[in-house]
N, C-alpha and C positions, 0 to 999 in steps of 0.2 A: 849548731849553726842557726842563724835566723831564717825565717821564711821570707823568700824573695819572689818577685814576679819574674817569670821566664816566658820566652816565646819559643814554641816548638813548631818547627816547619815540617810538615808531612811530605814525604817524597811523592812525586807524581804517579809512580807505579805501586803505591801502597794499596793493599786490599782492605776491604771493610773489617775483617777480623783483626788485621794488624792495627788498624786505627782504634778499634775497641780495646785491644790489649794495651795500647799506649795510654788511653784514657783511664783504664782500670789501674794501671801501674801508678799513675799520678795520684789517684785516690787512695791506693793501697799504702803509699809512703806518707800519707797524711796530708796530701796536697789538696788544692781546690781548683776546679776549672772555672776560670773567670769569664772567658769568651772563646767562642769558636767561630771563625770566619773563613769559609773556604777550606784551605789546607793549612791554616794558621791557628794554633791554639795558644791562648794566653792563660797561663796557670801559675798559681802561687804554691811553692813547695820549698823545702829545705834544699839549699844549693848543694849539699853533700850528695844528693841523689841525681844531680844533673848528668853525670857520666853514665849512670845506670839507665836512665831514660834515653840518652843519646845512643846507646848500644842496641836499643830495640829495633827490630826490623820495621822499616817504614818511616823511620825518623831521618830527616835530612839535616836538621840543625836544631841545636838547643842553645839558647843564649839568654843572658840576663837582660831584663828590661828595667829601666829606671824612670819612674813617673814622678819622682819627688821634685819639687821646685817648679812644676808646671802649673799654671793657673788654668782651670777649666772655666770657660765663660758660662755664665748662667743665662739660659735662654728663656725669655719671658714672652709668651704669646698673648697679645691683647686682642680681644674680640669685641667689636662694637655691637651694641644691641641694635637690631633692626626694628624700626618702628612699625607696628602693625596697624593697618588701616582700621578705622572704626567700622563696626558692622551695623 
């Protein structure tokens, strides 16, 4: 199966060791942690392992995320040079 992006929602009552076990499981199955924000983990792994991760204690939800077809705007920051007074 191909590697796909997944969202993993950690339950509110999950302990720190349970969260670490979830992260280690993703890495153990050959996955990659893309982002962690609060109690949400975005990870890339083979979808065949989704049920195994979903059964881990502390996991509330595992679902596929599709980022294809979305354009990410490029942010360009322009900085104007301040003129320095002559000394």
